[in-house]
N, C-alpha and C positions, 0 to 999 in steps of 0.2 A: 410599488417600490421597485426601483431599478435593481437588477441582479448584479452583484459584485463578482468580478472575475479576477482571480489570482492576486498576488501582492501581499496577502496576509500570511502570518506565521500559523503553523498548525502543529498540534500535538507536542507543544513544548520545543518547537524548532529553535535553533541557536540564536545567539545575539542577546540572550538574557531576556527575550520577550516572554510575554504571558502565553502559555499554551492553552489549547482548548480543554475544557473540563471533560474528563472521561464520562461516558454515558453510564447512568445507574445500572447496576446489575438487574436482570429480570427477576421478578418475584418467583421464588421457588416454592415447592411443595404443592399442596392442593390449590388448584386454580378453578374455583367454581364461582357462581354468582354471589354466594354469601361472603366468600373471601374477597371478591372484587369490591363489594360494598364497604367491607371493613377497611381495606387498604385505601380506598378513596377518602374515607372519612379521616383516616390517620394522616393523610397527606395535606389536609386542609391547612393552608398558611405556609406550606413548605415551598422551596424554590421551584419554579415552573418546570425546570428540567427533570424533576422527579417523575413527571408523567411518563417519561420514556421507559420506566420500569414495567409499564403495563403491557408492553408489546408481547404479542403471542396469543395463544388460544385460552378462552375462558368457557367452561362447561356450564350452561344454563339448563341442563336436562333435556328439553326438547329441541334446543338449538345450541349452536356453538357461535360465540362471539370471538372474532379475531381482530385484535388491534394491530393493523398492518403498518401504519406509519403515524408517528407522533410529531406535531409541529414543534419547531424549536422555541418558539415564543408566541405570545398572544396575537402578534401582528403577522405571522407567517401564514401561508395557505392552510386551510383546515386539515386536521388529522383525518385519517382514513380508517374506517372500520368495515368489517365484513360480517354478515350474519348468514349462517347456512342452517336452514331447517330442512332436514331430509323429507319429512312428511308433513305437509300442510293440508292434506286431505283433498288436494285438487284432483278431480276425476280425470281418467285417461282421455276422455273426449275433449278436454280442455288443453292437453299438452302433446298428445300423440302426433297430431297434424301440425307441422312447423308454422303454418299461418295462424292457426288458433293459439298456438303456444305464444307466439310473439304478441298477439292481441291480448291474451290473458295477462301476460307479464306487464304490458302497458297499462291495462286497467288496474292491476294491483299496485303498480307504481304511482298512479294518480290518486288511488285511495290512500296510499302511504303518505303522499305529500299533504293531503288534507288532514290526516291524523297528526302530522308533525307540525302543524301551524303553531307558531309561538315557541317551538322548541329550538334548541341549538343544533339538533340533528337535522341534516338537510339531505333530500334525495333528488336526483336529477330526473325530471320527467318530460322535459321538452315542452313544445307548444301544441299546435293543432294537428301535427303529423304523428302517425303511429309508426315508429322506426325502431328497429332492434337497438338496444342500448345496454351498456354494461351495468347500469345501476340496479336493475332487477331482472333476474332470469328465472323462469320456471324450469325446474330440473326434472330429469327422468324420474318417474315414480310419483310426481305430484308435490315436490318440495319447492322451496323458494331460496334464492340466492341473492341477497341484497348487498350493495356496496353504497355506503353512506359517508357523507362528510360530517365532521363534528369540530366546531370551534371549541377546543378544550377551555373550560371557563377559568378565569383567573381574576385576581384583584391586582392589577398592574402585572408584575412578574412573579406573583405568588399564586399558588393553586387555590382555587375555590373548590374544595373537595366536596362540599355539600351539594353544590349545583351539579358537579360531575356525577356524584352518586345518583342524583335524581334522574339525570338524563340516560345514564347507561344501565342502571339497575331497576328503574321503574318505567320511565317513558318507553324505552326500547322493548322490554318484555311485553308491555301493553300493545305496542305496535305489532310485534310478531304475532300475538294472539288475535289481533284484529284482522290479520291477513289469512287466518285460517279459513278454509272454504266454507265451514259451517257458520262463520261469523259474518260473511259478506252478503250482499244482495245478489244471490246466484242468478236470478232472472236478468238483472241488469248486466251482470258479467257475461252471461251467455249472449245477450242481445248485442253487446259491444263487440264480441268476437264474431257474431253473425254478420254485423255490418262490415267489418274488415274483410271477412271472407267473400262477401258480395262484391266489394270493390276490387279485390284481386281477381275474382271470376270475370268481372266486367272487363278489366284491363287485358285479361288473357284472351278474350274474344276478339279484340280489336283487329289483330292480323287477319283472322279468318274472315272478318267482315270487310276487309280492305279499307280500314279506318286507321287514322293515326291518333284520333282523340274522340271523346264522347262527352257531351254535356247534358245531364238529365234534365228533363222538364221539372221545374220547381226548385232547381238548385239556386242557392243564394251566393252570388259571386262577389259583390262588394264587401269590403272589410270595414270594421268599425272606424278605423282611422289609419293614417300613414304610419303610426307606430304600434298599432294593434292588428294582429292577424285574426282576431275573432270576428265572427259575422256581424255585419251591420244589423242592428235590431229594428230600427225604425226607418221606414222609407225605402228599404231595399226592394228592388223589382225582381220577383222570381223569374227565373229563365223560362222562356217559352220558345221552343224550337220552331223554325219555319216548317210548314207542312212538307215542302219539297225535300227537306233534309232530315225529316224525322225518321228515326230508326227504332224498332222494337227489339229488346234484348231480354232473354230469360235468365234470372238469377236464382241461386239455390235457395235463398231465404225470403227475398222480397217478391219473387215471382217475376212477372212481366213488367218491364219499365219502358218508358219511351224517352227519347231525347235527340239532340242534334248530333249527327255523325259528321266528323270532319274527315273527308275522304283522303286517301293517299294521293300524292300529286302536289300541286301548288295551290295553296288557299290564301286569298287575300282577305284581311279583315279591314274594312274601311268605315268611314263615317266622320261626322264633325267632331270638333274638340269637345271633351267632357261627355261624350255619349256612350262610353263604355268599351272602346276598342282595347285599350291596354289592360283594363280590368279582365276582359275575356282572356287575353293572352297570358296574363299573370295566373289566372286559374288553370290554364293549360300547362304552364310551367310547373305548377305545384301538383298537377295531376299525375306526375310520376310517383307521388307518394300517397299512401293511405291516409285518411283523416278520421278524427274522432267523430262519433255520432253527435249531431247537432252543429257541426261546423258549417254545413250548407254546401260543402264541395265533396261530400262522401262519394257521390256518383259522377264526379268530373274526373276522367281518367285520360291519361296520355301514355303512349308507348314508353316503356321503362328506359329506353336508351335515347330519348329525346334530349336535345341540348340547346340551351339558350345561347344565342350568338350575339356579340356586340363588339364595337371598336374598343380598344383598350390602349390608348396612346401611352407610350413610355415602357411598356412591358418588354422583357427580353424574349428573344426567339432563338432557339438552339437547333440549327441544322434541320429546319422544316422545309418540306417541299411546297412552296407557294406558287409554283410555276403555272397552275391553272389560272391564277389571277394576275401574276406579275411576270411580264415577259420583256425581253429586249431593253434591259436597264441601260442608261447611257454609260454607266461604268463597266458594262460588260459582265457584271457578277452573275454567277450561276444561281438562278432563283429556284432550281430544284433541290438546292442544298444551301438554304438561306439562313443566315445568322445575323442578328443584330442585338445590341445592348439596349436600344432605345427605339422601338418600333413607332412608326407614325400610326395615325388612326386607320388608314387604309391597309397598311401591311399587317397591323395587329389583328384586324378583322379577318383578313385573308388567312393568317396563320390560325386563328381560332377555328375557322371553317375547316381548313385542311387537317388540323389536329383532331377535330371532332370526327371527321370522316375516317381518319386513320384509326382511331380508337374504337370504331364500330357504331357510330350514331346512325339511326335510320331516319331521324326526323330533326330538322333545324327549326328553331322558334326565333323569330327576328322581329324587333320593333324598330321602325325607322328612326325614332327619337334617340336611340343609343347607337346608331351606326355612323360610318363614315360615308358621307354623301357621294364622294367621288368613286367609291367602290360599288355603290348601289346602282348608279345610273349615270349615263352621259347622254344628254338630249341631242336632238338633230343638229341644232345650231352650234353646239360646242363641238360636235364631231366634224362639222364643216370647217370650223376655225382651227381646231387642233386635230390634224389628221392622225389616222391610226398608227402610222409608222413613228409618230412622235409621242404617242401616249403608251406607256408600258402597262397600264392597268386595264384588265379586262373586267368590265363591271358585272356584278352578280346577275343582273337581269339577263345577260347573254349566256349565263352558265346554269341558272336554276333549273331550266328545262332539261338540258342533257344530264344534269346531276340526277334528276329523277328518272328520266327515260333510260339511261344507260347503267345507273348504279342503284336504283330503287331508294334514293334518299329524297324524302318529301320535305317541303318547306311550308310553314305557316307564317305569314308575314302581315304585320300591321303597317298600313300605309294611310297617311292622311293628306299628303302634299303632292303626290304625283300619280297620274293615271297611266304611266307607261307600263306598269306591271300588269295592266289589263290584257296586254298582248300575250302574256305567258301564263295567265291564271287558268286553272281548271275549275275553280269555284270561287265566287266572291260573296262574302257575307257583309252586309252593311248593318252597323249598329245605330239605332235611332232611339234615343232616350232609353238605352239599355235593352231595347227590344231588337232581336236579330231578324234580318230579312235576307232572303236569297235574291241577289241582284246579278246573278251570273249572266243571264241573257242580255240585260241592259248593258253590262260591261263589255260583252262580246261585240255588241254593235258599235262600240267606241274603239275597239281594238284594231291594231295594224299587224300585218305580217312582219316577222323578224327573222333575221339570220342568226342562228345560235352559234356559239363557239363550242369547242370540244372541252369536256372536263375529263382529263386523264387522272385516274386515282393517284393520290400523292404517294411518293416512295415510302416504303416502310423503314422505320429506324430501329436500330439495336442500341440500347442504352448501356453505357459503361456502368456496371453496378458499383464500382469503387467511387464513383462521383455522387452517389446517393447515400450520404453518410449522415446519420442522425447523432453522432457523438459531438459533444461540446468540447471546450478546450481542456476539460478535466477528464476527458475520456469516457464520460457517462453519457448515456442516451439523454438528449435534450429535445423534448417535443412540448411546446406549449403554444398558446394563442393570445393575441391581443384583440379583445372584442371579436367582431366578425371581419376584421380587416387583415390581420397578419397571422400567419403560422410561422413560428420559429422551429426550424428543423436543423438540428445540429448548430453550426455556425451561421446558418442562412436565415434570413427573414424573407418569407414568401408573401407577396402582396396578393390577397385572394379577393379583393373588393370586386373584381370583374367577374368572379365565379358566381353568377346570380342565383343558381339553384342550390346553394348552400342555404338551408332553412333552419339549422340548429347549430349552436356553437359547438356542440359535441361532435358534429360531423367534421369540423375542421381539425380537431384532434384526431378523430378517426382516420381522416385522410393522411395525416402525418404518420400514424401507426401503420396504416396500409403501405405507405412508401417503405417504412422500415421492414414490414413483412415481405414486400417484394424482393428485398435484398436477402434477408435472413432465410427466407423459405426457398431461395434460389430460383425464384420465378424470373427475376432479372439476372441472367447468368452470363451475359455477354454473347449469347447465341440466339436466344429467342428474340423476336421482334417485340415492340412494345405491345402491340395487339395480342400476341401470343402470351406474353407475360401477364397481361390483365385477364385473359381467359383462364390461365392457370390459377391465378389468385381467386377468381370468382368461384372456381370449382372447389378450391380448398375452403373458402368461407361458407359455401353451401353445405359442406360436409360437417364443418366444426363450429360454425356460428360466430357471432361477434366477439366473444371472449378470446378467440384465437389471437386477436390483434394485440391485446394488452394485459395478459395475466400479471406481468411485472410492472404495470403502469399505475402509478399512485394517483389516479384521478378518474373523472367521468369521461366517457366517450361514446359516440354513436356510430353506427354503421354507415359508411359513406357509399354512394354509388360509384361505379367504375368511372363514370364520366368526370366526377369531381376528383377522383384519384388521379386520373390522367391530366386533368387541368392543373392540379397542384404540381405535379411532376414537371409539366411543361413550363411552369412559372418558377421552378427552382433554378436559380441562376447558376448554381454549382453543377447542375446536371450536364453531362456531356454525352454526345452520341458517338459511339464507336464505329458505326457502320451504317451506310444507307443501302437499301436494297431496292 
């Protein structure tokens, strides 16, 4: 439903119009589970607005139920409730270490989702990735903190008190009991956390091994379908690394594993159509996240700051230094301070690369199918026809090597239609029917010497914090999403379709909340550069966790990466840069 802004009378405003009915007074006196059940049954058949009297805390003995927000009518977004159980018997070994705490919370959240099948109570657990989320936290001391959505039941605009009593006073306590450590499959929970801990340990070893990615032998990369991120069950080819690229790694729980190491530098992934090139790159994109056991990609990892790059025609660009790629425009515009409301494919891709480098990316992931051809390459015949002094674009092929040599930024690139990148590749992997082969030596025999251009690091930007405003036209914070396409932030709609490493709807909300925190936490203070502000926010989140972003937010959200926070900020058309350094 479309949100209505302004124009209506409120609270009996003049003109003889009907004012809004006052909210029911909160229920006074004893507020325990027995009283809640009694009140819900008494409400049966009453006007739907009576539900609002339930707001506040209810004592269930071993846990507290807090009704945080009640929907205005049956068609509004779900009501929000919180359950805090200080002691669920979770042992210190499952929550003392932040990695295992996140994994245990994810495991319990997925268990809760199964328990709530068929219920009006809904908990956000995401897909195949294990990411910190607001819906379930394991607390210090071994408790659980759940944030749950509930469509308050009704018959039209009348309260269905019996169904509400069943959900809140029977289904919910049963769920809380089922999350007690003594009630769960402890061996399974520990194995889940062990798997996540191994993934993190593997990713942490990449830099020391001079790798940007690792794909374990036996990994299942293909997905079930284009709309399912679950592993293909029939016909999937297990990954088998080429002997020349095979690396052994020791993990704390699995022991020694082997797989293909993708080295720092410039890596090409080549092969015929439908042979698995993009499937491999997609797995590397998702390798910045941990995955649930059984996903098939648990041991496919990539540097945590890797960024997928694509062309994004039509996006806005706000004072970004794109001069490494765009020089000598016919208009004479300064491309070290470039602004446009409607970028072309080539300039948008140039901006995406420069912004990724500015925010701290060490690895770029590129698929030629989603790039601007004229920014990727200019062949010899085109260079003869259109001389360099008439062409303002410097192609990526001329910059990819100095980007790595001078600034330690690696690139993994899928190419199927041009062999010119053989000239700059450090390693070439060919996919043949999903089987990888090291063809680096053959590619070098076909390569030619090239003259590289210079890649000067883009100028740093200082963002005006006043331009990052989450307030709507009524002065309240306004952060919501439309599918995986648009983030509404204040009065702005941010197109996030080009941010391909968003894997969870909650991350889009999380990115909006992170923008808000950048301002409220004074990380964006008009003095720090964008990179310094992101560093400061990262440090604060590492100390306080995901709930720092949205204690006052009435919905689910998931912790975003800094790369996606930066990407959303760069696509916020209201954002203004105060200074270039």
